[in-house]
N, C-alpha and C positions, 0 to 999 in steps of 0.2 A: 209640704203639702205632698201625699203619696200620689205616685204615679200609677197607672193600671197595672204595670209590671210588679210593683211592690203590693198591690192590693192583691193580686193572685198570690204571691208568697205568702202572705199572711192570712189567706182564706183557712179556717179550720178544716182539718181532714175529716172525711166521712168515717164514722164509726164501723161502717160496714166495708171498709176497705180491705183487700186482701191480706190475710195474715203475714205479719213481717218476722218469719222465725228463722233464727240459727242455733247453732250449737251452744250457745250462751244459757239455754236452759239447763244443760247438763249440772254447772256447779248447785244452780238451786234445786235440782233432783237429789244430788249428793248430801247437800245439806240437811233434807228431809230426811233421807235415809239414817244419816248420823244421829238426829235426833231421837228418831224411831227405836234405833238400836238400843237405846239406855231403857226402853219401856217395851221391847219385842215380847218378851215371854208374858206378862201380863196383857199385852195387846191382843196376842194370837189365842191367850186363853180365853178371853173375853169374845173374840170374833167367831170362835169355834163352837162355844158351848150350847148357844142357841140353836144352831142349824143341828148339832149332834141331839139336842133334846127333842128337836121335832122329828129327826129320823128315829130315834129310839121309841119315843111314845107313838107315832102314827105307824113307823114301820114294822113295830114288833108288835105293838098293841092292836091296831086296827088291822095291820097284816094278817093277824091269826084269824081275824072274821072274814077279812076278804080273801086271803088266800092267794089265787093266781088271778093276773089280769091279761086281757089281750092287748098286745101292742104290735102293730104291723102284721097280724096274723099269726103272732109267736106268743105263747104263753108264757109270762114272766112272774117271778114273785113279787108280791106288791112292795116289799122292802126295796127292790132292786130298782122299780119303777118310781118310787119316791126319792131315794138316792140321787139318780139321774136328772130329777128335777131340782132336788134341794140343793145341788151342788152348784147349779146356775142361779139359783135365788141368794145363796151365799157370796157368790161373785157379786150379783148385784147390789145387795145390802151393804157390803164391806166397802166397795167403791163409792157408793152414795155417801155413807157415813163420813169418809175421809174427806172428799169433795164437798161435803157441805160445813159439818161441825168443825172440823180441823183446818180446813182451808179458810173457812169464815173467821176463825179464830186468829189466824197468821195475816189476814188481809185487814179485818176490822178491829179487832180486839188489841192484839198485839202490835199492830202497824208492823210487821215483818216486811211485807210487801213493800212498803215504804222505804224501809232502808235498805233493801236488796236493789231497788232503782235508783238509789244514790251510787251505785255502780253503774258501769257500762252495760245493764242488761234492762231489756225493754219489758213493759206489761206484757206483749203478747208473748215474750218467752217463760215469764213468770207463770201465766196462766197455764201455757203448755207443760211445764214442770210439774205444775198440781195437778193436771189432768193425768200424766203418765205417773206421777208417784201414786196417786189414787188407784190406778189400774194395777199398778205392781204390788201394792199393798193387798189387794184383794186378791192376788195370785198368791201371795205368801200363805194367805188365809185358806183358800181352796185347796192348796197343796197340801197342809195339814190334815183338810178334813179328808182328801182322797187318801192319804196314808192309814186313816183311821178305818175308812171304807174296804181298804185292801185286807188290813188286818182282820175285819169282821169276816172277811170272805164274800162280801156282797156281790163283787165282780173282779174276774182277774182279767180281763180281755186286755192283751198287748194293744188293742186300738185306742186304749184309754191315754197312751200317749201324746195321742192326736188331739185329746180333749184340753191338754194342757194349754197350746195357744189359743185354740177358741174362746177358753175361759179366760184369757187375757184380752181378747178382742171384746168380751162381754164386759169386763171391768172398763177398758176405754170408753166403749158405748155409754155407758150406765155413770161414769164419771163426766163425760161431756154433758149429759143431761142436766147432772146435779149442779154442776158449775152455774148454769142457767139460773137456778134458783138461788146459787151463792151470791150473784150479782145483785140480785133483786131483794135480797134480805136485808130487813133493818135490825133483825136481832134473830137470837137462836130459835124464837116461838114461829118465826115464820116457815121454819123448816116443817113443822107438824103438818102445813098442807101438803106437803111434797108425799110424805110418808103416808099419810091418810088417805089423801084423794086420788093419787097416783101408783106408789108403790104396792100398797095392800091390794086395793082391787087386781092389779095387775098380777100379784100372785096368785089369784083364785080363778083367774082367767087365761092362764098361760101353761095349763096341762102339767103344772107341777104335783098335785094333789090327785088329778083324775084326768082321764083322756079327754081331750077337746070334742070328740063326736058326742059326749054328754051336753054339750052345750045347746042352746036353741040356735038354730041356723042364723038368725040375724046378729046374734052375740058372737058366733064363731067367725062371720066374715069378718068383724072387728079384731077379734082374738088372733087372728091368722096374722095380723100384721103388727101385732106388739112385739116389742125387741125381746122381751123375755121368751115369748112363745117360739120365736126364730133359734134363741139360743138354745132353747131345751131340744128342740127338733134336730138340732145339731148334735148335742152330746148324748142324748138318750140311746140312739142306735150304737154308739159307741160301748155304751155299757152292756149292750146285748151281743157285743162282737160283730156288729153289722156297721157298713158305712151308711151314712146319711143320704135319705133321697131328697132330690131339690137342693141341695148342699149350694150351689151357685147362689141361687135366690135367698135362702137363708142367710148367707154371707153379705149379700148385696144389701139385704134391709138391713143389717146390722151396721154395714158401712156408712150406709144413707143416714140414718140417726145418729151416728158418731159424727160425722161432718157437717152437717146441718146443726146439729146442737152446739158443736165446737165454735162454729162461726156465730151462732146466735150469742152463745156465753162470753166470748171476746168481745163482741160488739156493747153487750150490755156493761160489761166490766170496763170497756174503754168509756162509755158514757158516765159510768158511776165516779171513774177518777178525773173525768174532764170537769167536775162541777167543783 
């Protein structure tokens, strides 16, 4: 017969409890890196091809029709405007893809997570490792794209060095959001909802292709608080050799999305593995 003390000890822990994290995530992160190294070149080519096609087609094609565009009272070539937004979009897409398809394969199809957790590595640390790996993989992608942009002479601002850690933060934010859908997914088809209903509308409402002030006022209110909008607001001035205005607010919005999304993703993943 169980005592009240025993009953309390056997009571299931809440899925919303504080994340229990340690440095044990690091071997999991390294494991993903070592596996990726075997396919690094095809992976990078695949990740940078689409954004570069967007850049060439719209930047040079439409840019010839649009010409200059006004940003913060300064006239800039449309290709610079597009490049500064598309680099954020690339970080978003690369991190999302890794935290969805690749993480789901390791979690559900290959059962890699189950094997890892047979070692003294908790689920919380596995999720943390997946989030950080998706973010760093997106950083590899945007670094390659930034290199191409420098070669094309789109921008040579020394402030682009600051864009690098910001883009890492963008990758962290979107990998946290994507892990929520990873925890809910029953199969790969589920991710279509995320890309079609969330990422694609956000691409067109976040100032990537045209200034936000072209949007209706009601839509602009929503767009101002989207994570991609705040990422673009931080990165675009750096391409123009300027410092972003309201940088603290934009960083706070991205940090809030990341923290809340990671907590929700971890809770849902705990629930999934508790079944």
